[in-house]
C-alpha atoms as one frame of an Amber mdcrd trajectory, in Angstrom:
protein
  -0.271   0.196  -0.192   1.830   3.498  -0.838   1.231   6.351   1.420   0.930
   9.849  -0.041   4.945  10.092   0.602   5.041   8.045  -1.882   4.404  10.374
  -4.607   6.875   9.852  -7.724   5.323   9.446 -10.762   1.728  10.894 -10.094
   0.305  13.882 -11.677  -0.657  16.796 -10.945   1.304  18.025  -8.304   3.555
  21.187  -8.493   6.918  21.049  -9.912   9.450  21.342  -7.565  11.584  24.830
  -7.251  14.828  24.962  -5.725  16.429  28.173  -3.887  19.847  29.313  -5.202
  22.039  28.652  -2.408  18.847  27.835  -0.236  19.623  27.638   3.896  19.343
  24.491   5.618  16.723  26.283   7.963  14.689  29.493   7.179  13.846  29.661
  10.594  15.275  29.167  13.961  12.806  26.865  15.489  13.310  24.510  11.891
  16.361  23.944  13.247  15.685  23.467  16.991  13.299  20.730  15.416  16.078
  19.460  13.663  18.870  19.326  16.900  15.838  18.051  18.989  15.208  15.048
  16.550  19.189  14.212  16.360  18.510  14.177  20.551  15.702  11.861  20.621
  17.205   9.251  18.389  20.663   9.547  19.931  18.506   9.064  23.520  16.403
   5.865  22.114  13.317   7.348  22.551  12.520   6.061  18.885  14.604   5.379
  15.757  14.461   6.501  12.312  12.835   4.471  10.851   9.852   4.631  13.584
  10.213   8.354  12.603  10.046   8.146   9.079   6.720   6.246   9.649   5.366
   8.808  11.892   5.899  11.106   9.108   4.226   9.169   6.580   1.488   8.258
   8.485   0.539  11.626   8.756  -3.256  12.119   7.428  -3.297  13.526   3.699
  -4.082  16.168   4.237  -1.738  17.771   6.988   0.698  15.987   5.006   0.260
  18.328   2.221  -0.331  21.346   3.541   2.667  21.156   6.054   6.162  22.298
   5.463   8.979  19.476   5.295  10.247  20.736   8.847   6.378  20.752  10.213
   6.383  17.245   9.236   9.129  16.323  11.310   7.839  18.161  14.156   4.412
  16.038  13.752   6.429  13.167  14.119   7.917  13.830  16.953   5.350  14.715
  18.499   3.739  11.526  17.555   6.419   9.723  18.347   6.894  11.057  21.444
   3.181  10.328  22.912   2.857   6.765  21.096   6.165   6.015  23.586   4.526
   7.978  26.968   6.748  10.142  26.936   5.004  13.030  27.393   1.076  13.710
  27.253  -0.670  14.544  23.821  -2.170  17.086  26.370   0.902  18.591  27.080
   1.992  19.045  22.993  -1.031  20.923  21.530   0.370  23.571  19.468  -0.779
  27.073  19.193  -3.454  28.801  18.280  -2.006  29.248  14.647  -1.302  25.278
  14.654   2.434  26.035  13.669   4.987  24.995  15.658   6.502  28.764  16.050
   3.470  30.435  17.362
């Protein structure tokens, strides 16, 4: 069964536009999400396969509407709740629904 992330060969998606000299992070919160994910993997909270699976399990609409690091953050929140590290209520996003508030 294919998931929303497996769009290779599908039509109807916009072309990928590469930014010349694109920075690795567009906002500070993206760098924080990147660092948080690395720390959680190194601590053994979850592994890379679980992280990728958590991203791929996002609802289609959420996956398509989210930026790259928003998908990362959603996967981290999902795994922290599933692993019982923190309660789902403790992971609530700000009113605008974005990790950067």
